[in-house]
C-alpha positions in Angstrom: -2.8 -5.6 -38.8 -1.5 -7.8 -36.1 2.1 -8.9 -35.3 2.6 -12.2 -33.5 5.1 -11.7 -30.8 6.4 -15.1 -29.4 7.6 -15.3 -25.8 10.3 -18.3 -25.2 10.3 -18.7 -21.9 6.0 -18.9 -21.6 5.7 -20.9 -24.8 3.1 -18.1 -25.6 2.5 -16.3 -29.0 0.9 -12.8 -28.3 -1.1 -10.7 -30.9 0.0 -7.3 -31.0 -2.3 -5.2 -32.9 -0.5 -1.8 -34.8 0.5 0.8 -32.7 0.0 -1.0 -29.7 3.1 -2.1 -27.4 4.1 -5.8 -26.5 3.8 -5.2 -22.9 0.2 -3.8 -23.1 -1.2 -6.7 -25.1 0.3 -9.4 -23.2 -1.1 -8.3 -20.1 -4.9 -7.6 -22.1 -4.6 -11.2 -23.1 -3.3 -12.4 -19.8 0.1 -13.4 -20.1 2.1 -12.6 -16.9 4.8 -10.8 -17.9 6.8 -8.8 -15.2 6.7 -5.3 -15.5 6.5 -2.1 -12.9 5.8 1.4 -14.1 4.8 0.9 -17.6 6.2 4.0 -18.9 10.3 2.9 -19.7 11.4 4.4 -16.0 12.0 1.1 -14.1 13.4 -1.5 -16.3 11.4 -4.2 -14.9 10.0 -5.6 -18.3 13.6 -5.6 -19.8 13.7 -8.4 -22.3 15.8 -9.8 -25.2 14.7 -9.4 -28.9 15.9 -12.4 -31.0 13.7 -11.6 -33.8 11.9 -9.1 -35.7 12.2 -5.6 -35.4 10.3 -3.2 -33.0 9.9 0.3 -32.4 10.8 1.5 -28.8 9.3 4.8 -27.3 10.8 7.2 -25.4 12.5 5.6 -22.0 15.0 6.3 -19.0 18.5 5.5 -19.5 18.6 3.7 -16.3 15.7 1.4 -17.2 17.6 0.2 -20.5 21.6 1.6 -20.7 23.0 1.8 -24.5 25.2 -0.8 -23.8 21.8 -3.2 -23.4 20.2 -1.9 -26.4 23.2 -2.8 -28.6 23.0 -6.0 -26.7 19.7 -6.4 -28.0 17.4 -5.9 -25.1 14.4 -4.2 -25.2 11.8 -2.6 -22.7 8.5 -4.6 -23.0 6.4 -1.4 -22.3 7.8 1.0 -24.9 8.1 -1.6 -27.8 5.7 -1.4 -30.8 6.3 -4.6 -33.0 7.4 -3.6 -36.6 6.9 -7.2 -37.6 6.5 -10.9 -36.3 9.0 -10.9 -33.3 10.8 -13.7 -31.2 11.7 -12.5 -27.4 12.7 -14.0 -24.1 12.6 -12.5 -20.3 16.1 -11.6 -18.6 17.2 -14.6 -16.9 17.0 -14.3 -13.3 18.6 -17.4 -11.1 15.8 -16.3 -8.3 12.8 -15.5 -10.6 9.3 -15.6 -8.5 6.0 -15.4 -9.0 3.4 -14.4 -7.0 -0.7 -14.2 -7.4 -1.8 -10.5 -8.3 -4.6 -9.7 -5.5 -6.7 -6.5 -5.1 -6.8 -5.9 -1.3 -9.2 -4.0 0.6 -7.6 -2.7 3.9 -7.9 -0.7 6.8 -5.9 1.7 8.4 -5.0 0.7 12.0 -2.3 3.1 12.6 -0.5 6.1 11.3 2.9 7.6 12.2 4.9 10.4 11.5 7.6 9.6 11.1 9.0 12.8 9.6 7.9 16.5 8.7 7.0 15.0 5.4 6.6 11.2 6.0 3.7 9.2 6.9 3.8 5.9 7.6 0.8 4.1 6.9 0.0 0.5 8.7 -2.8 -1.6 7.1 -5.0 -4.9 7.9 -6.2 -6.8 5.4 -10.2 -7.1 5.1 -11.0 -8.2 2.1 -8.5 -10.4 -0.7 -5.9 -12.2 1.2 -3.8 -13.8 2.1 -1.3 -11.5 0.3 1.9 -13.3 -0.8 5.2 -10.7 -1.9 9.0 -11.0 -1.9 10.5 -8.3 0.5 11.2 -5.3 -1.8 7.9 -5.4 -3.8 5.7 -2.8 -3.8 1.8 -2.3 -4.7 -0.5 0.0 -6.5 -2.5 1.5 -3.7 -5.5 3.6 -3.7 -6.7 5.8 -1.1 -10.2 7.1 -0.9 -11.5 8.1 -4.5 -7.7 10.0 -5.4 -5.8 7.9 -8.3 -3.7 4.5 -7.3 -0.1 4.9 -6.6 3.0 2.8 -6.0 4.3 2.4 -2.7 7.0 0.0 -1.6 5.7 -2.6 1.3 8.2 -2.0 4.2 6.5 -4.7 6.1 8.3 -8.5 5.5 6.2 -10.7 4.0 5.7 -12.8 7.5 4.0 -10.0 8.8 0.2 -9.7 9.7 -0.2 -6.4 8.6 1.0 -4.1 5.7 3.6 -1.3 6.3 3.7 1.4 3.7 5.6 4.8 3.9 4.5 7.9 2.3 6.5 11.1 1.6 4.8 14.1 0.2 5.6 15.3 -3.1 5.6 19.0 -3.7 2.2 19.6 -5.4 0.9 15.8 -5.2 -2.8 15.1 -4.4 -2.6 11.6 -3.2 0.8 12.3 -0.7 -1.1 15.2 0.3 -4.1 13.5 1.1 -2.5 10.6 3.4 -0.8 13.6 5.3 -3.2 15.8 5.9 -6.5 13.6 6.0 -6.0 9.9 6.1 -7.6 9.0 9.6 -7.6 5.2 11.1 -10.9 3.4 10.3 -10.4 4.6 6.7 -10.9 1.6 3.6 -7.8 1.6 1.5 -7.6 -0.5 -1.6 -4.2 -2.3 -3.2 -3.1 -4.2 -6.1 -0.4 -6.1 -6.5 2.9 -7.1 -6.0 4.8 -5.7 -8.2 8.5 -5.3 -8.8 11.8 -7.3 -9.3 14.3 -5.2 -6.5 13.0 -8.1 -4.3 15.5 -9.9 -1.9 17.1 -13.2 -3.4 17.6 -15.6 -0.5 20.3 -17.8 -2.6 22.8 -15.2 -2.3 25.3 -15.6 0.5 28.1 -12.9 -0.3 28.2 -9.7 1.0 25.3 -7.1 0.5 24.5 -3.5 0.1 21.5 -1.7 1.3 21.5 2.0 0.2 18.1 3.9 0.7 17.5 7.4 0.2 14.6 9.2 2.2 11.4 6.7 2.0 13.2 4.2 -0.5 13.8 3.1 3.3 10.3 1.2 3.2 11.6 -1.5 0.9 14.7 -1.6 2.1 13.1 -2.4 5.7 11.1 -5.4 4.3 14.4 -6.9 3.2 16.5 -6.6 5.8 13.9 -7.9 8.3 13.2 -10.5 6.1 16.9 -11.4 5.6 17.5 -11.5 9.1 14.8 -13.6 9.8 16.0 -16.1 7.1 19.3 -16.3 9.4 21.6 -14.5 7.1 25.1 -14.5 7.9 27.0 -12.6 5.3 28.0 -8.9 5.6 25.0 -6.4 5.4 25.4 -2.8 5.3 22.9 -0.1 5.0 23.5 3.9 3.8 20.3 5.8 4.7 21.1 9.0 2.9 18.5 12.4 3.3 19.1 15.8 3.1 19.4 17.1 6.6 18.8 15.9 10.4 15.0 16.3 10.4 14.5 13.8 7.3 16.0 11.0 9.3 13.5 8.3 10.6 13.6 5.0 12.2 17.3 5.5 13.6 16.7 3.8 16.7 15.2 1.0 15.2 17.9 0.4 13.0 20.1 1.2 15.7 18.8 -1.9 17.9 18.9 -4.1 14.8 22.6 -3.4 14.3 23.2 -4.2 18.2 21.8 -7.5 17.8 23.4 -8.7 14.8 27.2 -8.6 14.5 27.1 -8.6 10.7 24.6 -5.5 10.1 26.1 -1.8 10.3 23.8 0.8 9.6 25.4 4.2 8.4 23.0 7.5 8.1 24.4 10.6 5.8 23.0 14.0 4.9 23.7 15.5 2.2 22.8 19.2 3.3 23.1 19.7 6.5 22.1 22.9 7.7 23.9 23.0 11.2 27.2 21.4 12.1 26.9 17.5 13.0 28.9 14.7 13.7 27.5 12.6 11.1 28.7 11.6 7.9 27.9 14.2 5.2 28.2 14.2 1.2 26.4 11.8 -1.0 25.3 8.2 -0.3 27.1 7.1 -3.9 30.8 8.5 -2.2 30.0 7.4 1.0 30.0 3.8 -0.6 33.2 4.5 -2.5 35.1 5.7 0.7 34.2 2.3 2.3 34.8 0.2 -0.2 37.3 -0.7 -3.0 36.2 -3.7 -4.3 32.5 -4.9 -4.2 33.1 -8.1 -6.6 30.5 -10.7 -5.2 28.3 -8.1 -3.3 24.8 -7.8 -4.3 23.3 -4.2 -4.0 19.7 -3.3 -3.1 18.7 0.0 -3.5 15.4 2.6 -3.3 14.8 6.3 -3.6 14.9 9.4 -6.1 16.2 8.7 -9.4 19.3 10.6 -9.3 20.5 9.0 -6.2 19.7 5.5 -7.6 21.3 5.8 -10.6 24.4 7.7 -9.5 25.0 4.6 -6.6 24.3 2.6 -9.5 27.3 3.9 -11.7 29.2 4.0 -8.4 28.9 0.5 -7.5 29.5 -0.7 -11.0 32.6 1.2 -11.1 33.6 -0.7 -7.9 33.6 -4.0 -9.0 30.1 -5.2 -9.1 27.7 -6.6 -11.8 24.7 -4.8 -13.0 22.8 -8.1 -12.8 23.6 -7.8 -8.8 22.1 -4.5 -8.2 18.6 -4.6 -7.7 17.1 -0.8 -7.8 13.8 0.4 -7.3 13.8 4.2 -8.4 11.2 6.2 -7.1 9.7 8.1 -10.1 6.7 10.4 -9.2 3.7 10.7 -11.5 5.5 14.0 -13.1 8.5 12.0 -13.8 6.2 9.4 -16.0 4.3 11.9 -17.7 7.7 13.6 -18.9 8.2 10.6 -21.1 5.0 10.2 -21.9 4.8 13.6 -24.0 8.1 12.9 -25.6 6.0 9.5 -27.6 
């Protein structure tokens, strides 16, 4: 038995077989639908249920809050229809659509950024041009390993792709990148994906918050903003555990020196020696510096606990949830935990 799901924005009807989700059915039928993790973690496929009934598999409260669920919002990747339904996408005044690309790239440069983070730069050999918005990510395949999601650290205007790969304990892909990847190796990439991209029309102040390799999409966003002549105050908070986890510090210091409207603030959460740097949690540092964030936009990327706690703190300071554009870096282990609950 199939149910019909009408997607109002696209004037499209998706046939959903019993037991299948709205998202997997839409994508299988060639309907372009915003999505990211496909496992209830990121919130990119958040939609409004206007009529009908769905059953949702377990998902992260970060992706869909209780308040949003009570307002009739659902996650298309976790929603199995129990009747014919009518839905629409969550409105975004700066929605973007880029053609999906399958790229074959070549490693042209490897840079050891920290003890556990490698910067990988690629040139596109096949499949370009690759058009994306700053802050988006791609599914990247190294060798014969499974694809993994990595944010572009390069700007859309660059003639190369840059990814920051941080070692995940027990992670086969990140271990391969740090230990075996060589200049000249071929790498495949598919994308772009993600909704935590730079909103060019916003003219108010910007808070950027990055944890660890979450610096990658933030770097892309900031370079794009300055290239487009952004004049509003922009503050980057970069949170890491200890001194050895900091990277690209000189790069952002130079950016601050050349842009009076930009401030760069590194923060150590677990400093092992005496330091003159700010210490503590990133969210608390923002709260110390700002008392009212009404009218701000925030771009956040990094470990889920850092992103979620910071979003909560920002909301308490007056920023609208719709103005928090966040990309939490869930590992494959994180995703599988939710899948096991189904």
